[in-house]
C-alpha positions as CSV (number, residue, x, y, z in Angstrom):
1,M,-62.8,13.8,39.7
2,K,-61.3,16.3,36.8
3,R,-57.9,16.2,39.1
4,S,-57.9,12.5,39.3
5,L,-57.9,12.8,35.4
6,I,-54.9,14.8,35.3
7,P,-52.1,12.0,36.1
8,L,-53.7,9.7,33.8
9,A,-53.5,12.3,30.9
10,A,-50.1,12.4,31.6
11,L,-49.3,9.5,31.6
12,G,-50.6,8.7,27.9
13,A,-49.3,12.0,26.7
14,A,-45.7,10.5,28.4
15,T,-46.2,7.1,26.9
16,V,-47.6,8.8,23.5
17,L,-43.9,11.0,23.5
18,S,-41.8,7.4,24.5
19,A,-43.2,5.9,21.5
20,S,-41.5,8.0,19.6
21,I,-38.6,8.7,20.9
22,A,-36.1,5.4,19.4
23,P,-37.4,6.7,15.6
24,A,-35.6,10.2,16.6
25,W,-32.8,9.1,18.6
26,A,-31.4,6.2,16.0
27,Y,-32.9,9.6,13.7
28,F,-30.3,12.2,14.8
29,T,-27.4,9.5,16.2
30,D,-27.3,7.4,12.8
31,T,-24.2,7.1,10.9
32,S,-22.4,5.3,8.1
33,S,-19.2,5.5,6.8
34,A,-17.6,3.8,3.5
35,T,-14.4,1.9,2.2
36,G,-12.4,1.5,-0.7
37,G,-13.6,2.7,-4.0
38,I,-14.2,1.6,-7.0
39,R,-11.7,2.4,-10.3
40,I,-13.6,3.9,-13.1
41,Y,-12.1,2.6,-16.5
42,V,-12.7,4.6,-20.1
43,E,-12.1,2.4,-22.9
44,P,-8.6,3.0,-24.6
45,T,-8.6,5.9,-26.8
46,T,-6.2,6.1,-28.2
47,T,-3.9,3.4,-30.6
48,I,-1.2,3.5,-32.3
49,E,-0.4,3.2,-36.4
50,E,2.6,1.9,-38.1
51,T,4.1,1.8,-41.7
52,Y,7.2,0.0,-42.1
53,G,9.6,0.4,-45.7
54,E,13.2,1.7,-46.7
55,R,14.4,0.4,-43.2
56,T,11.9,3.5,-41.8
57,K,9.5,2.8,-39.5
58,H,6.9,5.7,-39.2
59,V,4.7,5.7,-35.4
60,V,1.7,7.8,-35.6
61,V,-0.3,7.8,-32.0
62,K,-4.1,8.1,-32.3
63,N,-6.7,9.4,-29.8
64,I,-10.1,7.2,-31.2
65,G,-11.6,8.3,-28.5
66,N,-15.3,9.8,-28.7
67,N,-15.3,11.1,-25.1
68,N,-14.0,14.6,-25.8
69,V,-11.0,14.1,-24.1
70,S,-7.3,15.3,-25.4
71,V,-4.5,13.3,-24.6
72,Y,-1.0,14.0,-24.6
73,A,1.1,10.9,-26.3
74,R,4.6,9.6,-25.3
75,A,6.7,6.7,-27.4
76,R,9.7,4.4,-26.1
77,V,11.7,2.8,-29.5
78,Y,13.5,-0.6,-28.4
79,A,15.6,-1.2,-31.5
80,S,18.2,-5.0,-32.0
81,E,20.4,-2.0,-34.1
82,A,21.4,1.8,-34.1
83,V,18.5,4.0,-34.7
84,D,17.9,7.5,-35.7
85,I,14.1,9.1,-34.0
86,S,13.0,12.4,-35.3
87,G,9.4,14.0,-35.5
88,S,7.9,17.8,-36.1
89,G,6.7,18.3,-33.1
90,W,8.0,15.0,-30.8
91,S,10.6,16.3,-28.3
92,G,13.1,13.6,-26.6
93,P,14.5,11.4,-25.8
94,D,13.8,12.6,-21.9
95,S,16.3,11.5,-19.6
96,D,13.3,8.5,-19.3
97,G,14.2,7.5,-23.1
98,W,10.9,8.9,-23.6
99,Y,9.4,10.8,-26.5
100,Y,7.0,12.9,-25.8
101,F,4.3,14.5,-28.5
102,D,4.6,18.3,-27.4
103,D,0.5,19.1,-28.2
104,P,-2.5,17.6,-26.7
105,V,-4.3,15.5,-29.6
106,E,-7.8,16.1,-29.2
107,C,-10.2,13.3,-30.6
108,G,-10.3,12.2,-34.0
109,K,-6.8,13.7,-34.4
110,A,-3.4,12.2,-34.6
111,T,-0.3,12.9,-33.6
112,N,2.7,14.0,-36.0
113,E,4.7,11.2,-37.9
114,L,7.6,9.5,-35.4
115,T,10.0,8.3,-37.9
116,V,12.7,5.4,-36.6
117,K,15.4,4.4,-39.2
118,L,17.2,2.0,-38.8
119,T,21.0,2.1,-38.9
120,F,22.7,-1.4,-40.5
121,P,26.4,-2.1,-39.9
122,E,28.8,-2.3,-42.5
123,G,27.8,-5.5,-44.4
124,A,24.5,-6.1,-43.3
125,I,22.3,-7.6,-46.0
126,E,18.8,-6.9,-46.3
127,D,17.5,-10.1,-45.6
128,D,19.1,-10.0,-42.3
129,P,16.8,-9.7,-39.6
130,Y,16.0,-7.0,-36.8
131,N,13.5,-6.0,-34.6
132,V,12.2,-2.7,-33.6
133,V,9.4,-2.4,-30.5
134,V,7.6,1.2,-30.0
135,I,6.0,1.2,-26.9
136,Y,4.1,4.3,-26.5
137,E,1.5,5.5,-23.8
138,S,-1.1,8.0,-23.2
139,T,-2.4,10.1,-20.5
140,P,-5.6,12.6,-20.2
141,V,-5.0,16.3,-20.3
142,Q,-5.0,17.7,-17.2
143,Y,-5.6,21.2,-15.8
144,H,-3.2,24.1,-12.9
145,E,-5.2,26.0,-11.8
146,D,-4.6,28.8,-14.3
147,G,-6.4,26.4,-17.0
148,T,-2.5,25.5,-18.6
149,P,-2.3,21.9,-19.8
150,Y,0.2,19.1,-18.5
151,A,0.2,15.5,-18.6
152,D,-0.2,13.8,-15.5
153,W,2.4,10.5,-15.8
154,D,1.4,8.6,-13.1
155,Y,-2.9,8.8,-14.1
156,I,-1.7,6.1,-17.3
157,L,-5.5,5.8,-20.0
158,D,-3.7,3.9,-22.4
159,N,0.0,1.6,-23.5
160,G,0.4,-0.4,-26.0
161,T,3.3,-2.1,-27.8
162,A,4.0,-2.8,-31.5
163,E,7.0,-5.1,-32.7
164,G,7.7,-4.7,-36.1
165,G,10.9,-5.7,-38.7
166,N,11.6,-8.2,-41.2
């Protein structure tokens, strides 16, 4: 009688083992993949402040972020009259027409002033209409492998426009 129980015990063991094959097979063959992505937008961390007086516009870009990310800033000026643009720490215009602030701007700090002085034609009077548009952009500071900071202008963090005139 003992010999007749061996096939029955083997059949029972095979039944129990086969019941666990499907979950194990699923575990070892399961894969998942994802496509697409979500771009994460950080709140704008820069703002432009302009004052105007005596046919001169004074422009400062401030890093107002609270995320401890330093930024590089650049500005471009469009005017209906000739302008003279200068500022300590600013270089340009580059071949693309932008003026670049040379150093990273830390949180809570600002660029040096960029001065845009209008040159009116001979015979112009104070009330003649004119228009000056300043466009600025900022980008977070990136770092090379050796730790040197650089600006990647393909990744714009914030951009804005401010118009002024009389």
